[in-house]
Structure formats: C-alpha cells, structure tokens
C-alpha positions as CSV (number, residue, x, y, z in Angstrom):
1,M,7.0,34.1,49.5
2,N,8.8,30.8,48.8
3,F,7.7,28.1,46.4
4,S,6.1,26.0,49.1
5,E,3.9,28.8,50.3
6,Q,3.0,29.7,46.7
7,W,2.0,26.1,46.0
8,K,-0.2,25.9,49.1
9,K,-1.9,29.2,48.1
10,Y,-2.4,27.9,44.6
11,R,-3.9,24.6,45.8
12,R,-6.3,26.4,48.1
13,K,-7.7,28.3,45.1
14,K,-8.0,25.4,42.7
15,T,-10.0,22.2,42.5
16,K,-8.2,18.9,41.7
17,L,-9.6,19.1,38.2
18,G,-8.4,22.7,37.8
19,I,-4.9,21.7,38.8
20,V,-4.9,18.8,36.3
21,M,-6.2,21.1,33.6
22,D,-3.5,23.7,34.4
23,F,-0.8,21.1,34.1
24,F,-2.3,19.7,30.9
25,F,-2.3,23.1,29.2
26,F,1.2,23.8,30.5
27,A,2.5,20.5,29.1
28,L,0.7,21.4,25.8
29,L,2.3,24.8,25.7
30,I,5.8,23.2,26.2
31,A,5.0,20.6,23.5
32,M,4.0,23.4,21.1
33,V,7.3,25.2,21.7
34,I,9.4,22.1,20.9
35,P,9.7,21.8,17.1
36,D,9.7,17.9,17.0
37,S,6.5,17.6,18.9
38,R,4.6,20.7,17.6
39,K,3.4,18.9,14.4
40,V,2.2,15.9,16.4
41,V,0.3,17.9,19.0
42,S,-1.3,20.3,16.5
43,S,-2.4,17.5,14.2
44,T,-3.9,15.6,17.1
45,I,-5.9,18.7,18.3
46,I,-7.1,19.2,14.7
47,R,-8.1,15.5,14.4
48,Y,-10.5,15.7,17.3
49,S,-12.1,18.9,16.1
50,M,-12.8,17.8,12.5
51,F,-16.2,17.7,10.9
52,Q,-17.5,15.8,7.9
53,P,-17.4,17.8,4.6
54,R,-20.7,19.1,3.2
55,E,-22.0,18.7,-0.3
56,V,-21.3,21.5,-2.7
57,E,-24.5,23.7,-3.2
58,E,-23.6,25.1,-6.6
59,V,-23.4,22.8,-9.7
60,I,-19.7,22.7,-10.8
61,F,-18.6,20.4,-13.6
62,V,-15.0,19.4,-14.2
63,E,-13.9,19.3,-17.8
64,K,-11.4,16.8,-19.2
65,K,-8.8,19.6,-19.6
66,D,-9.1,20.2,-15.8
67,L,-8.0,16.6,-15.2
68,S,-5.3,16.6,-17.8
69,F,-2.3,17.5,-15.6
70,R,0.7,15.2,-15.2
71,L,1.4,13.2,-12.1
72,E,4.2,10.7,-11.3
73,A,3.2,7.6,-9.2
74,L,5.2,7.4,-6.0
75,A,5.1,3.6,-6.2
76,D,6.8,3.0,-9.6
77,G,7.5,6.4,-11.2
78,T,5.0,5.9,-14.0
79,E,3.3,9.1,-15.4
80,I,-0.5,9.4,-15.2
81,M,-3.2,12.0,-15.6
82,P,-6.4,12.0,-13.5
83,V,-8.3,12.3,-16.8
84,S,-7.5,8.6,-17.3
85,A,-10.1,7.9,-14.6
86,S,-12.9,9.8,-16.4
87,G,-16.2,8.0,-16.1
88,K,-15.3,6.9,-12.5
89,T,-15.9,8.5,-9.2
90,I,-12.7,10.4,-8.4
91,F,-11.3,11.6,-5.1
92,L,-8.5,14.2,-5.4
93,N,-6.5,15.2,-2.3
94,F,-3.7,17.8,-2.3
95,W,-1.5,17.4,0.8
96,A,2.0,17.5,2.3
97,T,3.9,15.7,5.0
98,W,4.7,19.0,6.8
99,C,1.1,20.1,7.1
100,P,-0.6,19.3,10.4
101,P,-4.2,19.5,9.1
102,C,-3.2,17.0,6.3
103,I,-1.7,14.7,8.9
104,A,-4.9,15.0,11.0
105,E,-7.3,13.9,8.3
106,L,-5.1,11.1,6.8
107,P,-6.4,8.4,9.1
108,S,-10.0,9.0,8.1
109,I,-9.0,9.2,4.4
110,N,-7.0,6.0,4.7
111,K,-10.2,4.3,6.1
112,L,-12.2,5.7,3.2
113,Y,-9.6,4.3,0.7
114,E,-9.6,0.9,2.4
115,L,-13.4,0.8,1.9
116,Y,-13.7,2.3,-1.6
117,G,-10.3,1.9,-3.2
118,D,-11.6,-0.7,-5.7
119,D,-14.5,1.5,-6.9
120,V,-13.2,5.1,-6.6
121,A,-10.1,6.5,-8.3
122,F,-8.1,8.0,-5.5
123,F,-5.3,10.5,-6.2
124,F,-3.2,11.8,-3.2
125,I,-1.2,14.6,-4.7
126,T,1.9,16.3,-3.3
127,N,4.8,18.3,-4.7
128,E,7.4,17.1,-2.1
129,E,10.5,15.0,-2.7
130,P,9.5,11.3,-3.3
131,E,11.9,10.1,-0.5
132,T,10.3,12.4,2.0
133,V,6.8,11.2,1.2
134,R,7.9,7.5,1.0
135,S,9.5,7.8,4.5
136,F,6.4,9.5,5.9
137,L,4.0,6.8,4.6
138,E,6.2,3.9,5.7
139,K,6.6,5.3,9.2
140,R,2.8,5.6,9.6
141,G,1.9,2.4,7.7
142,Y,-0.2,4.0,5.0
143,D,-0.5,2.3,1.6
144,L,-2.1,5.1,-0.4
145,P,-1.9,5.8,-4.1
146,V,0.3,8.9,-3.8
147,Y,1.4,11.0,-6.8
148,I,4.0,13.7,-7.3
149,L,2.7,16.8,-9.0
150,K,4.5,17.5,-12.3
151,D,2.4,20.3,-13.7
152,R,0.6,23.4,-12.4
153,V,-2.6,22.8,-10.5
154,P,-5.6,23.6,-12.8
155,E,-7.5,26.7,-11.8
156,I,-10.6,24.7,-10.7
157,F,-8.5,22.9,-8.1
158,Y,-6.4,25.8,-7.0
159,S,-6.4,26.4,-3.3
160,R,-4.3,28.8,-1.1
161,S,-4.2,26.2,1.6
162,I,-3.9,22.5,2.0
163,P,-5.3,20.0,2.4
164,A,-7.7,20.6,-0.4
165,S,-10.0,17.7,-1.4
166,Y,-12.5,17.1,-4.2
167,L,-15.0,14.3,-4.6
168,I,-16.1,14.2,-8.3
169,S,-19.0,12.1,-9.7
170,Q,-18.8,9.8,-12.7
171,K,-20.4,12.6,-14.8
172,G,-17.7,15.1,-13.7
173,Q,-19.6,17.1,-11.1
174,I,-17.8,18.2,-8.0
175,I,-20.0,16.7,-5.2
176,M,-17.9,17.7,-2.2
177,K,-14.9,20.0,-1.9
178,K,-13.1,20.9,1.3
179,Q,-10.2,23.2,2.0
180,G,-8.8,22.2,5.4
181,A,-9.0,19.0,7.4
182,A,-12.2,17.0,7.4
183,N,-13.5,13.7,8.6
184,W,-13.8,11.7,5.4
185,D,-14.8,8.5,7.1
186,G,-18.2,9.7,8.3
187,S,-21.6,8.4,7.5
188,K,-22.5,11.4,5.3
189,V,-19.5,10.8,3.0
190,K,-20.1,7.0,2.8
191,R,-23.8,7.6,2.1
192,K,-23.0,9.9,-0.8
193,L,-20.4,7.5,-2.2
194,N,-22.8,4.6,-2.0
195,E,-25.3,6.7,-3.8
196,L,-22.8,7.6,-6.5
197,L,-21.7,4.0,-6.8
198,D,-25.3,2.7,-6.7
199,K,-24.5,0.6,-3.6
200,N,-27.7,1.5,-1.6
C-alpha cells in the first residue's frame, strides 16, 4: 500500500479534529526530542497545568538561625542574609534557569513581585553561575531580586527538587510552602498576602 492509499484510509477513520490533534501531538513529540525546544515546550505545558499553593496546615516557625545563610546579590555582588528581613513578610524561592517547572512559574512570581515588591522581602535563590542567570533574566525581561547561594541550604528549607518556595509571615511562621511549580499570582495567594500585610 503506497502513501496516498494509506493517507486516504487514515482520513476515512479520523475526524478533522482528530487529524489536527494527531498532528499537534506529533509536532509536540518532535519538539520534545530536540534539546533546544524541549525546555520551552515542557515549561509551557507545566504553566498551563499549575495550581495555586495551599496554606500549610501544621504550624512551623522559622528561627533566626534558619535565615542566617549567606547570599550574594546578582545585581551588585553585595552579601546579604535573609535574616536581615526578619519582621517582614518573606518570600523565598529556590530555582534554576535549566529547570522547566521553575521557568513555568516565573511569570506568575514576577507578577506577584511587581504587586508586592515594596512590602514583601523577595529572595530568588540559585546556585548557578551569575552570568548564566543574568543572561536568562535579561533575555526574558525579568527584574527580580536574585541571589547566588553561598552557604548550604538550612534543613528547614531543604528540598530534593526545585522550584521550592516559602511564604513566611512577619512572626516567622511558614504560611505557604510548595515544592514544584505553582501559580503564585492567584487570588488565594494575594488574599493571604493582603491579610498578612493588613491590606484588607
């Protein structure tokens, strides 16, 4: 059976929508095989399947020693510790430029930062080379407070996977924590932040 006959047989069995879907999944499969497009495709799929993070059910408090780890600001190389933001609402995010789930959630985190950057201490933490991170951010137009990790991650924030994010209240309680991509720009997160910041 030649290609023309096979095509006719295939078309008889399929609806137009079925044909379109078959071609879509075939193109997706090809894109996932090509290294340059794999990260883009997988992060896009993740982005459209993300949910908002939930509040932590158990009561967990972060001590000052847990926030006393060294970071280097990507912007100017100054050294800082998250403990310097004690008494403020803190958002910690551990991420990397090579991580599709991290890339997927960045647009929602960027929106959250644009809304709450003046009131919340944001720390976007990576252990990659500064130039790699700088190039990534410039290419995508993000202006986030990114820090290079200079110490071991404290046990309370240790995660086997990234992204790993933590929303910490002014009193040091972990309000939300999420391992994996999440939609941080949703109404649930904003409502909780407004409550913590007394903006209701």
